[in-house]
C-alpha positions in Angstrom: 11.9 -7.5 -40.9 10.0 -7.9 -44.2 12.5 -5.9 -46.2 15.1 -8.7 -45.8 12.8 -10.9 -48.0 14.0 -9.3 -51.2 16.3 -11.3 -53.4 19.9 -10.0 -53.4 23.2 -11.6 -54.4 24.5 -13.6 -51.5 28.0 -12.2 -52.1 26.9 -8.6 -51.2 25.1 -9.4 -47.9 25.4 -11.9 -45.1 21.8 -11.4 -43.8 19.7 -14.4 -43.3 17.0 -14.6 -46.0 13.5 -14.9 -44.3 10.6 -15.5 -46.7 7.0 -15.4 -45.5 4.7 -18.0 -47.0 2.5 -16.1 -49.5 0.8 -16.7 -52.9 2.2 -15.6 -56.2 0.3 -12.3 -56.1 1.8 -11.4 -52.7 5.2 -12.2 -54.0 4.8 -10.0 -57.0 3.6 -7.1 -54.7 6.5 -7.7 -52.4 9.0 -7.7 -55.3 7.6 -4.5 -56.5 7.6 -2.9 -53.1 11.2 -3.8 -52.2 12.9 -2.0 -55.0 16.6 -1.1 -54.6 15.9 2.3 -56.0 13.7 3.3 -53.0 15.5 5.4 -50.3 16.0 3.8 -46.9 13.5 5.2 -44.5 16.1 5.2 -41.7 17.9 8.0 -43.6 14.7 10.0 -43.6 13.8 9.4 -40.0 17.2 9.3 -38.3 19.6 10.8 -40.8 21.6 7.6 -41.2 21.1 3.8 -41.4 23.1 1.6 -39.1 22.4 -1.4 -41.4 23.9 0.3 -44.5 27.0 -1.8 -44.5 25.3 -4.9 -43.0 22.8 -5.9 -45.7 20.2 -3.1 -46.1 18.9 -3.4 -49.6 17.6 0.2 -50.0 19.2 3.2 -51.5 21.5 5.2 -49.3 22.5 8.7 -50.6 26.2 9.5 -50.2 27.1 11.4 -47.1 28.2 15.0 -47.7 31.0 16.0 -45.4 31.5 19.6 -44.4 34.2 21.4 -42.6 31.9 24.1 -41.4 30.9 23.8 -37.8 27.2 23.0 -37.2 24.9 25.9 -36.8 23.0 26.3 -33.5 19.6 26.9 -35.1 17.6 24.1 -36.5 17.9 23.7 -40.3 14.8 24.1 -42.5 13.3 20.7 -43.1 13.3 19.5 -46.7 10.1 19.6 -48.6 8.1 16.4 -48.3 5.5 15.0 -50.7 2.0 14.1 -49.6 2.9 10.4 -49.7 5.7 10.9 -47.2 3.5 12.9 -44.9 1.0 10.1 -44.8 3.7 7.6 -44.1 3.2 5.6 -40.8 4.6 7.2 -37.7 6.7 5.1 -35.3 5.2 5.4 -31.9 7.0 3.6 -29.1 4.9 1.8 -26.4 7.3 2.6 -23.6 9.0 5.8 -22.3 12.5 6.5 -23.5 15.1 8.2 -21.4 17.6 10.6 -22.8 20.8 8.9 -23.9 24.0 10.5 -22.7 26.1 9.3 -25.6 26.1 12.1 -28.3 24.9 10.9 -31.7 27.1 11.1 -34.8 26.6 14.2 -37.0 25.2 13.6 -40.5 24.5 16.2 -43.1 20.9 16.5 -44.2 20.3 14.4 -47.3 18.3 15.8 -50.2 14.7 15.0 -50.5 14.2 11.6 -52.1 12.6 11.4 -55.5 10.8 8.2 -54.7 8.8 7.6 -51.5 7.1 4.6 -50.1 3.9 3.5 -51.9 2.8 1.3 -49.0 4.2 0.6 -45.5 3.2 -3.0 -45.1 6.8 -3.9 -44.3 6.4 -2.3 -40.9 3.3 -4.4 -40.0 5.4 -7.3 -38.8 7.5 -5.0 -36.7 4.4 -3.6 -35.0 3.2 -7.1 -34.3 6.5 -7.9 -32.7 6.4 -4.9 -30.5 2.9 -5.7 -29.3 4.0 -9.1 -28.0 6.5 -7.7 -25.6 6.1 -6.1 -22.2 6.8 -2.3 -22.0 9.8 -2.9 -19.8 11.4 -5.4 -22.2 10.5 -3.3 -25.2 12.1 -0.2 -23.7 15.3 -2.1 -22.9 15.5 -3.6 -26.4 14.8 -0.3 -28.3 17.2 1.7 -26.2 19.9 -0.8 -27.0 19.1 -0.7 -30.7 18.9 3.0 -31.0 21.4 3.9 -28.2 23.1 6.5 -30.5 19.9 8.3 -31.4 18.8 11.4 -29.4 15.1 12.0 -30.0 15.4 15.5 -28.6 18.0 16.5 -31.2 16.5 19.4 -33.2 19.4 19.3 -35.7 17.9 16.3 -37.4 16.4 17.2 -40.8 13.0 15.8 -39.7 13.2 16.7 -36.1 10.6 19.5 -36.2 8.2 17.2 -38.1 8.3 14.2 -35.7 8.6 16.4 -32.6 4.9 17.1 -32.7 3.9 13.5 -32.7 3.5 12.7 -28.9 4.1 9.1 -27.8 1.2 7.2 -26.3 1.9 5.2 -23.1 0.0 2.2 -21.8 -1.0 2.6 -18.1 0.0 -0.6 -16.3 -1.8 -1.8 -13.2 -0.2 -1.2 -9.8 1.9 -4.1 -8.6 0.3 -4.1 -5.2 -0.7 -7.4 -3.4 -3.7 -6.0 -1.6 -6.9 -8.0 -0.8 -9.1 -5.0 -1.3 -9.3 -1.2 -0.8 -8.7 -0.1 2.8 -11.9 0.5 4.7 -12.5 4.1 5.9 -12.2 4.8 9.5 -15.9 5.6 9.8 -16.8 2.1 8.7 -15.0 -0.5 10.8 -14.3 -3.9 9.4 -17.1 -6.4 9.8 -15.3 -9.5 8.6 -12.7 -9.8 11.3 -12.2 -8.8 14.9 -10.2 -5.6 15.7 -6.5 -5.6 15.6 -6.1 -4.8 19.3 -8.3 -7.7 20.4 -6.6 -10.1 17.9 -3.1 -9.0 19.1 -4.0 -9.5 22.7 -5.5 -12.9 22.1 -2.5 -14.0 20.1 -0.2 -12.9 22.9 -2.1 -15.0 25.4 -2.1 -18.0 23.1 1.6 -17.6 22.6 2.2 -17.4 26.3 0.2 -20.6 26.8 2.4 -22.5 24.3 5.9 -21.3 25.1 8.4 -24.1 25.1 10.0 -24.9 28.5 13.5 -23.6 28.8 15.9 -26.4 29.9 18.0 -26.1 33.0 15.4 -25.8 35.7 15.6 -29.5 36.7 11.8 -29.9 36.6 10.1 -33.3 36.6 8.7 -34.5 33.3 5.4 -35.6 34.9 3.7 -34.4 38.0 0.4 -36.2 39.0 -1.0 -36.1 35.5 0.6 -32.8 34.5 3.4 -32.4 32.1 5.4 -29.7 30.3 6.1 -27.7 33.5 7.5 -24.2 33.0 8.1 -21.6 35.8 6.0 -18.4 35.6 8.0 -16.4 38.1 11.5 -15.1 37.1 14.3 -16.1 39.4 15.1 -13.4 42.0 17.9 -13.1 44.5 15.6 -12.6 47.5 12.5 -14.9 47.4 9.3 -13.9 49.2 7.9 -16.4 51.6 4.4 -17.7 51.4 3.5 -17.6 55.1 6.4 -19.6 56.5 7.2 -21.5 53.3 8.7 -20.7 49.9 6.5 -21.2 46.9 6.9 -21.3 43.1 4.3 -21.0 40.4 4.5 -23.2 37.3 2.5 -23.6 34.1 1.6 -27.2 33.2 -0.6 -29.1 30.8 -3.1 -31.6 32.1 -2.9 -35.1 30.6 -6.6 -35.6 31.2 -8.1 -32.7 29.2 -5.1 -31.0 27.5 -5.8 -27.7 29.2 -3.1 -25.5 30.6 -3.2 -24.9 34.4 -1.2 -22.9 36.9 0.4 -25.0 39.7 1.5 -23.3 42.9 4.0 -25.5 44.7 4.8 -25.0 48.4 8.2 -26.3 49.2 9.1 -28.6 52.1 5.5 -28.9 53.4 4.5 -32.1 55.3 0.8 -32.8 55.5 -0.2 -33.6 59.0 -4.0 -34.0 58.6 -5.7 -35.4 55.5 -8.8 -33.5 56.5 -7.1 -30.3 55.5 -8.0 -31.1 51.9 -11.7 -30.8 52.8 -11.5 -27.0 52.2 -10.1 -27.6 48.8 -13.2 -29.5 47.7 -15.3 -26.5 48.9 -13.2 -24.1 47.1 -13.4 -26.1 43.8 -17.1 -25.5 43.8 -16.9 -21.8 44.0 -17.2 -20.2 40.5 -16.8 -16.4 40.6 -15.6 -14.1 37.9 -13.1 -12.4 40.3 -11.6 -15.6 41.8 -9.1 -17.9 40.1 -10.9 -21.2 40.4 -9.3 -24.0 42.4 -9.1 -27.3 40.6 -7.4 -29.8 42.9 -4.6 -30.1 45.5 -2.1 -32.9 46.1 1.3 -33.6 47.7 4.2 -34.8 45.7 7.9 -35.8 46.0 8.7 -35.2 42.4 10.8 -32.2 43.3 12.9 -34.4 45.7 11.1 -33.0 48.8 7.6 -33.0 50.3 5.7 -30.4 48.3 2.1 -29.2 48.3 0.8 -28.5 44.9 -2.6 -26.7 44.2 -3.9 -26.4 40.6 -5.7 -23.2 39.4 -7.1 -21.9 36.2 -4.3 -20.3 34.1 -4.6 -16.8 32.8 -1.8 -16.0 30.3 0.2 -12.7 30.7 -1.5 -11.9 34.0 0.2 -9.5 36.3 -0.3 -8.8 40.0 -1.4 -5.5 41.4 2.0 -5.2 43.0 3.8 -5.4 39.6 1.5 -3.0 37.9 0.8 -0.3 40.5 3.3 -0.6 43.3 6.6 -1.9 42.0 9.0 0.8 41.1 9.4 1.2 37.3 12.7 2.0 35.7 13.0 5.6 34.4 12.2 6.2 30.7 13.7 8.7 28.3 11.1 11.4 27.5 11.5 14.9 26.1 15.3 14.6 26.0 15.8 13.5 29.6 15.1 10.5 31.9 11.9 10.7 33.9 10.2 8.4 36.3 6.9 6.7 35.3 3.9 7.8 37.3 2.2 4.9 39.0 -0.7 6.9 40.5 -3.9 4.8 40.3 -6.9 6.7 38.9 -9.8 6.8 41.3 -12.3 5.3 38.8 -10.0 2.3 38.4 -9.5 2.1 42.2 -13.3 1.9 42.8 -13.6 -0.8 40.1 -11.0 -2.9 42.0 -12.8 -2.3 45.3 -16.1 -3.4 43.8 -14.7 -6.6 42.3 -12.8 -7.5 45.5 -15.8 -6.8 47.6 -18.0 -9.0 45.4 -15.5 -11.9 45.6 -15.3 -11.6 49.4 -19.0 -11.7 49.7 -19.2 -14.9 47.6 -16.6 -16.6 49.7 -18.1 -15.5 53.1 -21.5 -16.8 52.0 -20.2 -20.4 51.8 -18.6 -20.2 55.2 -15.0 -19.7 54.1 -12.5 -16.9 54.3 -10.3 -15.6 51.4 -7.2 -15.0 53.5 -5.3 -14.0 50.3 -6.2 -10.3 49.9 -2.7 -9.2 49.1 -1.3 -7.1 46.2 1.1 -9.9 45.3 -1.7 -12.5 45.1 -4.4 -10.5 43.2 -3.9 -10.7 39.4 -4.9 -8.3 36.7 -6.0 -10.6 33.8 -7.5 -7.9 31.5 -8.3 -4.3 31.3 -9.2 -3.4 35.0 -10.2 -7.1 35.4 -8.8 -8.7 38.6 -8.9 -12.1 40.0 -7.9 -13.3 43.5 -5.4 -16.1 43.2 -3.8 -18.7 45.6 -7.1 -19.3 47.3 -7.5 -22.4 49.5 -3.8 -22.8 50.2 -4.0 -21.0 53.6 -6.7 -23.4 54.7 -4.3 -26.4 54.1 -1.2 -24.8 55.4 -2.8 -23.4 58.5 -5.4 -26.1 59.1 -7.1 -25.9 62.4 -10.4 -27.7 63.1 -11.2 -25.3 65.9 -10.7 -22.2 63.7 -13.3 -19.4 64.2 -14.6 -18.6 60.7 -16.0 -15.2 61.8 -12.6 -14.1 63.1 -10.8 -14.9 59.8 -13.6 -13.2 57.9 -12.9 -10.1 59.9 -9.3 -10.5 59.0 -10.3 -10.4 55.3 -11.8 -7.0 55.8 -8.7 -5.7 57.5 -6.5 -7.1 54.7 -8.9 -5.4 52.3 -8.3 -2.0 54.0 -4.5 -2.5 54.0 -4.7 -3.2 50.3 -6.5 0.0 49.6 -3.9 2.0 51.5 -1.1 0.2 49.6 -2.7 1.0 46.2 -3.4 4.7 47.1 0.2 5.3 48.4 2.0 2.9 46.0 3.7 1.3 49.0 3.0 -2.1 50.6 4.2 -0.7 54.0 1.9 2.3 53.9 0.2 1.1 57.1 3.4 1.5 59.1 3.1 5.3 58.9 -0.7 5.6 59.0 -1.0 9.4 59.5 1.2 10.0 56.5 -0.8 7.5 54.5 -4.1 9.1 55.5 -2.8 12.5 54.5 -1.6 11.3 51.1 -4.9 9.5 50.5 -6.9 12.6 51.4 -4.9 14.8 49.0 -5.2 12.4 46.0 -8.6 10.8 46.4 -12.1 11.6 47.5 -13.3 11.4 51.1 -15.4 8.3 50.3 -12.2 6.3 49.7 -10.6 7.4 52.9 -13.8 6.7 54.9 -14.1 3.2 53.4 -10.4 2.4 54.1 -10.6 3.6 57.7 -13.7 1.6 58.2 -12.0 -1.6 56.9 -9.0 -1.3 59.2 -11.1 -0.4 62.3 -11.6 -2.8 65.2 -13.6 -6.0 64.5 -17.2 -6.1 65.5 -20.6 -7.5 64.7 -21.4 -4.3 62.8 -18.4 -4.8 60.5 -19.2 -7.1 57.6 -18.9 -7.2 53.8 -22.6 -6.2 53.4 -21.9 -3.0 55.2 -18.8 -2.4 53.0 -20.9 -2.8 49.8 -23.4 -0.3 51.2 -20.6 2.2 51.8 -19.5 1.8 48.2 -22.7 3.2 47.1 -25.5 2.3 44.6 -24.3 4.8 42.0 -20.8 3.2 41.7 -22.3 -0.3 41.6 -24.6 0.7 38.8 -21.8 2.4 36.9 -19.7 -0.8 37.3 -22.5 -2.9 36.1 -23.0 -0.6 33.1 -19.3 -0.9 32.2 -19.5 -4.6 32.4 -22.5 -4.7 30.1 -20.7 -2.4 27.6 -17.7 -4.7 27.7 -20.0 -7.6 26.9 -21.5 -5.7 24.0 -18.1 -4.9 22.6 -17.0 -8.6 22.9 -20.2 -9.7 21.2 -19.6 -7.3 18.4 -16.1 -8.6 18.0 -17.5 -12.2 18.0 -20.0 -11.2 15.3 -17.1 -10.4 13.1 -15.8 -14.0 13.4 -19.3 -15.6 13.3 -19.3 -16.3 9.6 -15.8 -17.8 9.6 -17.0 -21.3 10.7 -19.7 -21.3 8.0 -17.3 -20.3 5.3 -14.7 -22.8 6.5 -17.3 -25.6 6.1 -17.9 -24.5 2.5 -14.2 -24.5 1.8 -13.9 -28.0 3.3 -16.6 -29.2 0.9 -14.7 -27.7 -2.0 -11.6 -29.5 -0.8 -13.4 -32.9 -0.6 -15.0 -32.5 -4.1 -12.5 -30.7 -6.3 -9.6 -32.6 -7.9 -10.7 -35.9 -6.3 -8.8 -38.5 -8.3 -11.1 -41.5 -8.2 -14.6 -42.1 -6.8 -17.1 -44.8 -7.5 -14.7 -46.4 -10.0 -14.7 -43.2 -12.1 -11.3 -41.7 -12.6 -12.7 -38.4 -13.8 -15.5 -38.1 -11.3 -14.6 -34.6 -10.3 -14.4 -33.4 -13.9 -17.9 -34.6 -15.0 -21.5 -33.9 -14.3 -22.3 -31.5 -11.5 -18.8 -31.6 -10.3 -17.6 -29.8 -13.4 -19.8 -26.9 -12.5 -18.2 -26.9 -9.0 -14.8 -26.8 -10.6 -15.7 -23.8 -12.8 -17.2 -22.0 -9.8 -13.9 -22.6 -7.9 -12.0 -21.0 -10.8 -14.5 -18.1 -10.8 -14.0 -17.4 -7.1 -10.2 -18.1 -6.7 -8.6 -18.2 -10.1 -9.7 -14.9 -11.8 -7.2 -12.9 -13.8 -7.2 -9.3 -15.0 -6.9 -8.0 -18.6 -3.1 -8.5 -18.5 -3.3 -12.1 -17.3 -2.2 -11.3 -13.7 -4.0 -13.1 -10.8 -6.6 -11.2 -9.0 -6.2 -11.4 -5.2 -9.4 -9.9 -3.9 -10.7 -11.2 -0.5 -13.8 -9.1 -0.8 -14.8 -11.0 -4.0 -14.1 -14.3 -2.3 -16.2 -13.5 0.8 -19.1 -12.1 -1.3 -19.2 -15.2 -3.5 -19.0 -17.7 -0.6 -21.8 -15.8 1.3 -24.0 -15.8 -1.8 -23.3 -19.5 -2.3 -24.1 -20.4 1.3 -27.4 -18.4 1.1 -28.2 -19.9 -2.3 -29.3 -16.7 -4.0 -30.9 -16.5 -7.4 -28.2 -14.2 -8.8 -26.8 -15.6 -12.0 -23.1 -15.8 -13.0 -21.3 -16.9 -16.1 -18.7 -19.7 -15.6 -16.1 -20.0 -18.4 -14.0 -23.1 -19.0 -10.2 -22.8 -18.8 -9.9 -23.2 -22.6 -12.6 -20.5 -23.1 -14.4 -22.8 -25.4 -17.6 -23.2 -23.3 -19.5 -21.1 -20.8 -22.4 -21.8 -18.5 -24.8 -19.3 -16.9 -25.9 -20.6 -13.5 -27.2 -19.2 -10.3 -25.7 -19.5 -6.9 -28.7 -21.7 -5.9 -27.8 -24.1 -8.7 -24.1 -24.3 -7.6 -25.2 -24.9 -4.0 -27.4 -27.8 -5.1 -24.5 -29.3 -7.0 -22.2 -29.0 -4.0 -24.8 -30.6 -1.7 -25.4 -33.5 -4.1 -21.7 -34.2 -4.6 -20.9 -33.9 -0.9 -23.9 -36.1 -0.1 -22.5 -38.8 -2.4 -19.2 -38.7 -0.7 -20.7 -38.7 2.8 -22.9 -41.8 2.0 -19.9 -43.7 0.6 -17.8 -43.0 3.7 -20.4 -44.6 6.1 
């Protein structure tokens, strides 16, 4: 502090002598101000001075000891002169907490005869406080005055300084948020919804899962690699017709796309013409059919295997797994309860319409589905189904004399069995037909029962897929089409949220090519001169802003707004300040865009 600058004999104090550089006049004033006859202000404020025996140069009145116990009421403060009243008030910049250690008791000292003429010696102390953070200041001051209780009314000046309220600096919240949360009434327009994003991430993760070792799978299979089983191992395997089959996920070496491979074990191909149906199936593109890509035989599994490649739909489940398979009981309302698997009628009609549409598409090309089974129809989205494993039956049960009309009638019968299985949650519902009809009549409308009975009726010329679609009804078909269009609208709205991302990424890539480039055209400071300097300042304006306390500003809204204005080239003007704050430029977004185009054009021409 400044009061240590007064000259005192070195024998009476061990304090370090700190002298501020000043002219002769200042030294004279300082000598006059630091008089040993002036009373120490610590006595006046706190009742005692902790530096009294450690070099304080001011006057300290003798302490009067008293054997009388202290009185409970506050003593009358001594009379103060006008100069003492106008003395500076010590105002801490941080909140103090009550100190549990009781302060020492000092008797009130008499009013000093000489008070401070000026208070310049506290100016340096105020500057020192302003250079510290409130948390550090609080820690230091509490340690320095840890024996002082500011709530002690027994102090001779307690009543006077009690009315002086401390001022506190409000610090910004230490939250790392991009921007304020958007109200529920205004959905985000910058990104897709969380539900869609989560679903897509799950599908992407399922497509890239690492193969678990221990399955003894081949490293390469006719241009496919990274094979991974999609079906969990079970004790009792279901047969595919008369053969066992397994489904794998594999990546094609030709295009890098992930496909689903269904392998039929121990199958020996007898007629090469059986693959002719696979070529026809590969040309069928329908939204409710898993497209067939190719088929081949292989001995990579140490047997004769038939492998058919289909489009892969991550996290897809079969109708059997979702609606028919028994679910384990869950703990609800304090007890275990079974999960209801009853299929809503609206969802059931949606499934019926989609399956009927796919059957119609297959029958029109002269083929039969032959795979209308709850274990082969996949649910790939919300109420979105696709028929899988198509074309395998044409290879496994190849017969050149096969009657196509007969197998198409079998498709309709299998369709009816599927409806009964979904309504009764039982694959063997047709084994007890009267009970299944009764259950269907109690849970669903008469139209569902009529359609199911028509599908399982005797084959005939009157029984075809066109008649089935007529029985479904125009109203339900129109409702299904409306729901499809609404779904498309929702997906387009989600896509609009990501539409600007590609444009902004291109801008960021241009920034990366230009900023901080070490050498170009034999110019080491190319990125720091000319138009590139404006680009650098704009980069700092967008990404390197700080608040009034020097903390970085992380505001994604500001970044997106600036990049959008830059890409549009608006005439709005902004002020760009250099990092040393010695120069500033007022430019428009249009000017910055022209600078970026010019600099990037120079780089593009040099790279050709």
